[in-house]
N, C-alpha and C positions, 0 to 999 in steps of 0.2 A: 250841344243840345239837340240839333237835328239828327245827329247820328244815333243818339240814344232812342229817339222817337221812332226812327225808321226801323230799328232793330227790335222793336216791341214784339212780344209773342202774341199779343191779342189779335183777334180777327177784327180788323177795323180799317176803314178808309178815314184817315185823319184829315181834318179840314182846317182852313185858316181860322185863327182865333177872332179875326175881325170881319168875318163874313157870316151870313145867315145860312144855317144848315138847309133851309128850304130851297135855296138856290141850287145846291148840289143834288138834292132829291129830284127837283124839277128837271135838271139837265139830264139825269139818268133815264128819264122817260123816253128820251130820243133814241135809246139804244136797247130795244127789247132782245136783241141777239146776244147780249151779255148774260151769262148763265152762271148761277152758283152751283158748285158741285157738292154732293153729299160727303160729309166727313171733312169739309174745308177745301178751299181753293176755288178757282174760277175757270171758266171756259168761254168760248165764243162760237156761235152758230155760223158756219160758213157755207152750208148747203142744207136743204130741207131735212136730211137725216144725219148730218155730220157736225161734230164739235171739234174744235182744236184747243188743246191745252198743253201744259208741260208734260213731258214723259214722267216726271216725278209724281205729279198729281194723278195721272192716268194709272200708274202702278199702284197707287194707294187707294184707288176706288174700292169701296166695299162690294161684296158679292150682291147680286141682284140690285144694283144701284138704280136710282130713279132721280131724274131732274125735273124741275118745273120751268116751263117756258111759256110766257104770256098767260100764266094762270092755269096751265094744263100740265099733267104729269106725263113723262115719257121714260120708258125703261131703256137702260143702256145695254147694248149688245156687245159688239166686237170693239176691242181697243187695239190700236196699231201704234206702237212706239217706234221712234227712229232707231234703226239698228246701230247707229253710231253713238248712241247715248251711253256714257259710262259713269254717270252719277254726278257730273258737274253741269256747268251751263252749256257746254258744247253739245249741240244736237239735242237739247232738252225740249223736245217737241213730240207731240203725239196726237193722233186722231181717235176720236171716240164716235162710234156709229150708234145711232138710236134704232130701236126696233121698229119704229114707225116714223113717218115723216111729219115735220111741223108744217102746218098750213102756210100757204103762200102769203097770207096776210102779215106774217112775221118775216120781215125782210132780213135775209141772211147777209152777213158782211162779206164783201169780196176780198180775197187775199190780195194784198198790195204787191205789185210786180215792178215798181219803179226803183230807182237808185238814188232818189233825192230826199230821203227822209230827214236828213240833217237840218235842224233849225225849224222844223214844222211844229205847229201846235197840235197836240193830240189829246183826245178825250180818253181818260182812263176810268174804267167802270168796275165797281166791286160792291159786294153785299155784306151785310152783317152789322155788328156794332160800329159805332162811330166815336170820334173824340176830336178834341182840338189840338192842333200842333202846339206843343209847349205845355200840355196838361196831361196828367195820367188818368183823368176821369174818362170813363167809357159809358156810352149809352147804347143799349141793344134794342133794336126794333125790327131787324131783318130787312129793311128797305135798301134798295140799290141806291148808290150815290155815284156821281161822276165828277171828276175834276178836270181841269185844263192844265197841262204841263207842256214843256218844250223838250224836243229831242236835242240834247246838248253835246253828245259825242256819238260817233258812229264807227263801227267796225265792220268787218266782212260779214259776220253772221249774228251780230248783236248790236244794240245801241243802248245808250245810257241817258237817263233823266236825272237831273240834280235837283234835290229839294233845297230851295233857296230861301234866304231871309225875306221877310215881308216886302221890303223896299225893292227887291229884285224879282219877286215872284209874279206869276200870272194872277189875274184877279180871282180865279177860283182854283188856285193851286191845291193839290191834295197829295198825301203821302200814303202809299200802301204799307202794309205790314206783312210779315212772313206768312200769315195765314191766308193771304190772298194771291199766292202765286198762281199763274195762269190767267190773271186779269188781262183783258184786252186793252190795247192802245189803238185808238181809232182815229182816222183822219177823214175829213169830208172834202170831196172834190165835186166838180160839176157833174161827174158820173155817179155820185152816190157816196155811201160810207164804205171805207176800206179798212181792213184789219192790217195794221203795220207791225204790231208786235204783241208778244205775250210775256207778262212779267215772269221772270225766272230767278232773280237773285237780288239781294239787298246788301250793300256794303257801305256803311257810313251814310253820307248824304246822297249816295248814288243808288239808283234803282235800275237794274239791267233787264232788258227785254230781248227775247229771241226775235231776230229780224225776219219777219214772215217772207219778205221778198227773196231771201236767200234759200227758202224752203218751198217756194211756190211749186216748183217742178216735182218735188217729193210729195207734196200734198196731192197734186193731181194724179201722179202715178200710183200712189197708194189707194186712192179712191177707185181708180180704174181697175187695179188688181183685185180689190175686194169685190167689185161688181162681177168680174170674170169668175171668181171663186163661187159666187152665188149662182151664176148661170150653170157652171159645171156641176154644182150640187143638185140643181133642179134636173139636169139631164141625166145625172148618174148619182142617185142618193147615197150610194155606198162609197163614193169617191171622197177622200179626205184631203 
């Protein structure tokens, strides 16, 4: 049953049948850095002018794409996909630069750099239609919803979240669908909110996330490289 639900093609964060939808909507208000992408998919704000998502979603972005963050529109500029991505989950990560920065009032998520994600409770945020786990009915209202899930298995560059039956599940468990790849998995520490993963694949009851800690150095290096390119362009406009 859970496998069929997780593989649904609808754009929806499925919620527990025995919980109030309003709880999921309220939880999502804590994470304004979670962003819906045009054409489907999700992303996360990790710096005032930078989003992180999957390479797959970044490649599919329409021309002249625009995102809404905290009620304001932002045009998308440069996209930088990981050079090692070849169409699967491996290295399925990309950075998306906005043409202008988001105000500091919207707190960006910090990329997680620890190696202890296993067993942690994570908030997973997505937008669009919703539905109940165990039902084919969908309701579309465009609101963000957040669920609480647990990191159940961990690898060198990705981790997995299992969608569990109600008697084993977290109180606000949720299940992503394929239309929400790029959705952020967020952990809260005493230092703030950290991005630990981005949704990249669904297989049966398992939802796989790119492990952000494995790519923290790539994220930093890519942002620095883009900044250098912009300085070079200012100094020599004919330079490409």
